[in-house]
C-alpha positions, -999 to 999 in steps of 0.1 A, spaced: 117 104 106 90 114 133 74 147 113 88 143 79 66 144 52 62 111 29 39 111 -4 39 95 -38 29 101 -73 7 76 -88 6 70 -126 -29 54 -138 -22 56 -176 -24 21 -191 10 8 -198 19 -5 -232 38 -38 -231 39 -69 -255 13 -95 -247 23 -123 -227 8 -156 -221 -25 -164 -212 -31 -126 -204 -23 -118 -243 -58 -106 -245 -60 -81 -218 -36 -61 -198 -21 -84 -172 -25 -80 -135 -20 -49 -120 -22 -32 -159 -54 -11 -162 -63 -18 -199 -68 17 -225 -101 27 -226 -126 22 -253 -139 54 -270 -161 74 -253 -153 56 -217 -134 65 -187 -115 46 -165 -125 43 -125 -99 37 -103 -106 31 -61 -71 39 -44 -63 31 -6 -31 42 8 -22 33 47 7 45 68 10 26 92 35 6 115 40 -33 120 55 -47 149 65 -84 147 70 -104 178 96 -131 176 81 -164 175 101 -178 207 83 -149 228 50 -149 216 19 -164 238 -2 -189 230 -40 -177 227 -65 -183 207 -76 -154 182 -44 -142 180 -26 -122 149 1 -144 144 25 -120 165 16 -88 145 10 -60 160 -3 -33 132 -9 5 140 -28 27 115 -9 62 113 -26 74 81 -52 66 55 -58 81 19 -91 70 1 -97 82 -30 -118 71 -63 -108 81 -95 -127 86 -133 -106 95 -159 -75 108 -141 -43 97 -153 -22 109 -128 -33 115 -91 -7 117 -58 -9 114 -17 9 130 8 15 119 46 34 133 76 46 108 97 37 114 133 61 133 157 53 105 182 60 75 157 91 52 167 115 46 144 125 12 129 141 -9 154 149 -49 157 157 -67 194 160 -106 199 125 -103 209 105 -77 185 109 -56 152 90 -25 143 87 -17 110 
């Protein structure tokens, strides 16, 4: 909904879990390893608020250098480098002129 506020809390703490498969020696994909004594974890976060317009294959024009019928529009961006944090957050305001999601036979916006 245009004008609304959207946010989230990111938990960066190592997640406990049983060792599984070839990653048994490590934390697994996407999970931070527990730092050794005296070490700090560092994370780079990039969070984007964007819309994606998808044109149906039947209505796409054929030209070189196209994006495959997908047009993205960036409405907001949050970048952060964290060191030693266990949690952080982000907050976006949805632009007042942002188009709500819709779908037609020719195009869909999500």
